[in-house]
N, C-alpha and C positions, 0 to 999 in steps of 0.2 A: 185436207190435202190439196184439194183442187184450188182451195184459196191461197196455199203456199205457192202452188206453181204458177198462179196467175200473178202473185206479187213478184216472183222472180222475172217474168217476162214483161213486166209492166217498167216503162222507162221512167227515169226520175227528172229532176228539174233541169239536170245537165245534160240529158240526152242519152244517158247509160241505162242499159236494160238489166245490168246485174253487176255484181261484184267482179265477175271475171273480165267484163269490158272495161271497167273502171281500172283495174290492175293492168290489163294490157295496155290501156291509153297512158298510164303513169309510165309503165315500162318503156314505150315508144319515145315519150317525151323526155325520159331519162337518157335515152340512146342519143336523141337529137342534141341534147344539151352537152352530153359527153363528147359527142363528135365535134360539136363547135368548140369547146374547151380545148379539146386536142388540136384542132386546127390552129387555134389562137397561140397554142404553146409552141407548135411546130413553127409558125411564122415568126414568133418572138426568138425561138432558137436560132432560125435561119438569120435573122437580123443581127443577133448576138455574135454568131459565127462570122459573119460579114464585117462586122465592127472590129471584131478580134484580129481578123485576118489583115484588114487595113491598117490597124494600129501596129501590127508585127511588121508588115511591110515598110511602113513609115520610119519604125524604130531601126529596122534593118538597114534602111538607107542613110538614115542620120549616122548610124554607127559607122557605116562605110565612109561617108563624107568627112567624119571627123578622123577616122584612121587615115585617109587619104591627105588630110591637111597635115597630121602629125608627121606622116612619112615625107611630105613635101617640106616641112619646117626642118626636119633632121637632115634631109638633103642639102638645104640652105645653109645649116650650120656646118656641115662637112665643106661645102664650098667656101665658107668663110674661114675655116680652119686653113684650108690649102691656100687661101689668099694671103692670110697671116704669115703663113710658113714662107710664101714668096717674097713677102715685104721683109721679113727677118733676114732672109738670104741676101737680098739687096743692100740693106741698110747697116748689117753688122759686118765687123771685119771677119775675113774668112782665114786669118792666120793667128797663131798663137792660141793660148789657153781659152780666151774668149771666144775666138773664132771656131774653135772645135765645139765648145758648149753651144753656141748659137745654132751651128750646123746640125749638131744632134737634135737640139730642141725643134728646129725647122723640119728636119727629116720626120721626127715623130708627128708633129702636127700635120705634115703632109700626109703621112700613111694613115693617120687617123681620120683626117678628113676625107680621103679617098674611101676608106672603109665605110663612113657614115653615108657617103653618096651612093656607094654600091650596095650595101647590105640594108640600110635603114633600121628602123625599129624592130622589125620582123627578125632580121637576122641578129640583131643584138639579143633579143629575146631567146632565140634558139641557141645562140652560144652560151647564155647565162644558164639555160635549162640544162644544156648538156654538161656544163661545168658543175652544177649541183648534183647531177646524177653521177658524175665521176668522183666527186668528194663531197658525199653528203654530210658527214660529221663536220668538217671545217665550215661548210656552208651553214649548217644548223648553229654552230659557235658564232660565226659572223653575224646572223640574224639575231641571235640572243644579244649580242653586244650592241647591235644597231638599236635594238629595242629598248635596251637600258639606257643608252645615251639619249634617245628621243624621249623617253619617259622622265629623265632626269631634267632634260631642258624644258620640258612642258611644266614641270613641277615648280620650277623656279619662277 
């Protein structure tokens, strides 16, 4: 018995005096390694979150710029339509059947151009949305018809 207790208190070549010290040391090293891995994972997650946030901000800014350019282009088209309407009114006769037709075309071009300048793409989108909500079945039929025509033209 005395020999066994002397063996338990005797230190081995690694400096441990028994199985309990060895297990305690292993446990401490595992805690330290786990803590280091957790710190690294947290740092990587922070970097990933920052990168995703930066990418989101850039995508949002790019989409905003593209949307603004599209709105500007729509307003430019509206201005061109109004200008064309003015040219038609100046150069076409104002009397007779041709005069009435040219005046009607010019008036429609002018009102359409004014609408595009004032409302832009967002206004058009809202009006189309409202039209579809008020008339869902005809809108669906128009969509099916357009899909059929597009599919047919692509197939040729």
